[in-house]
N, C-alpha and C positions, 0 to 999 in steps of 0.2 A: 540512585540506582546505578549499579555496575552496567557495563556494556551488555546488551541483550541481543542475541542472534536468534533468528527464527525463520521458518518457512510457513507461509499461510497458503492454503488451497482455496483459491477464489472460484466460485461457481457462477452460474448465470444470474444469480440474485446478488444484491449488494452484500458483501462479506466483510465483517469488521477485520481490519488489518491491525490497527493499534489505536489505543487511547493515550493522548499526551499526558505527561506527568504534571504535577502542580506548578512547576516552573517552566514547562514547555519541554519539547523533545526534538533532538536532531536525528533525522532518519536518513539512512542510505539504503536505497532499494535497488534490486536488480531483477530483471525479468529474463529468466532462462527457459521459459516454458515453450518457446517455439511459436507463440501467437501473441497478439495484442492483449494486454490487460488494461482495463479502464480504471482510473483512480479518481476519487472525489469524496463527496459527502455521502450521507446515508441514502441519498436518492440517485447515486451514480448509475449512469447508463452508457450505452455505446454512443449516444448523441451528445451527452453533456459532460462526459468524463474526459480526463487527461489521458491521451493514448500513450501508454508505455509499450513501445514496440519490443519484439523479441530481441534479446541481447543488449537492450538499452539499460542504463542505470540513471538514477535520479537522486539528488540530495535535496531534502525537504525539511524545513523547520515547522513543527506543529506548535501553535500557541497553546497556553494552558487551557484545558477543557475541550480542545478540539480532538476529533477522531478522524482517522483515515479509513476509507472503505475501498475495496477492489471488486472488480466484476470481470468475469471472463465472457468473451463473445459467444463461446460454445464450450460445452463440457466443463472440465475442471482444470485450472491452470495454477501452477505454483509461483508464488512471489516471495523471493528471499529478501531479508533486510537485517540490518543491525541498527540499533538505536541507543541513544544515551540521553538522559535528562540533562537539561541546561542548568 
């Protein structure tokens, strides 16, 4: 896959951000929403998720078959990322 750039709107329910490719995926994420976005699996919440604060970036490797979910603490928050298959 070529490099993919996208913005996902995370709500207060777990929102699918990305499914890893068959060989895994390298992701670069940035939170420019002005509020915390919680990252994790399909059960992500404000208590078990990784806190990606406003203006923070994160580089993450997803193994084959893994999916990343995001969740906003309130309202809808945008999470920008670009990703490339490994």
